[in-house]
N, C-alpha and C positions, 0 to 999 in steps of 0.2 A: 504494500500500500504506500502511496506517496501523495503529497499535496502539491498541486500546481497553483502558485500564488496569483498568476495572471495568465491570460491567453497567450499561447506561444508554442514554439516547436519543442518537442520532447523526444528524446532517444533513450531507450532502455535496452541494453544488450548484455549478454552473458558470454564470457571468454574463458577458454581453458588455460591451463598452466603455461602454455607456450604462446599465448596471445591470440589464438584463432577464435573468431566469433562463432559460437556454437548455437546461439539463438538471438534473434532480434525481436524483442517483445513489443516494443513501441517505436515507431518512427514516423511521427506525424504531429501536426499542430493540434493542441488540445485547449479546451476552454479552462477557465479558472475552476478549481474544485479538487476533490479528493478522488483518487483513482486506485483500483485494485486490479492487478494483472496476474493471471494464472501462468505458472511455469511448469510444463510437463517435461520432466527430465528422464522419462522412461527409456528414451532412445540414446542416451549418452552414458558413458561409463562413470562410475562413482569416482570421486576425487575432489580436489580443491579447485574452485572456480571463482572468478571475479565478475561482479556485475558493475556496470557503470550507468548511472542515470545522469543525463545531460539535459538541462533546461536553459531558457534564456537568462535565468538568474544565477546559473552556476552549474557545477558538476559534483557528483559524489561517486566514489569508487570504494567498494568493500568486497571482502572475500566471504565465500560461503562453501559449505560442504554438502 
């Protein structure tokens, strides 16, 4: 879940340990509001991944398992 403070472009992607994009969950302009995105990881191997959320107001990158 993430909050979009103003209308604008949003990108949410998941990357593997070598930096390859394994899923692009959001890649569009969104209105102001709170959004929830489902991530189905059944077709990718288990391990450490990084997700990156980019908006017009900044970017956040974190790891997940």
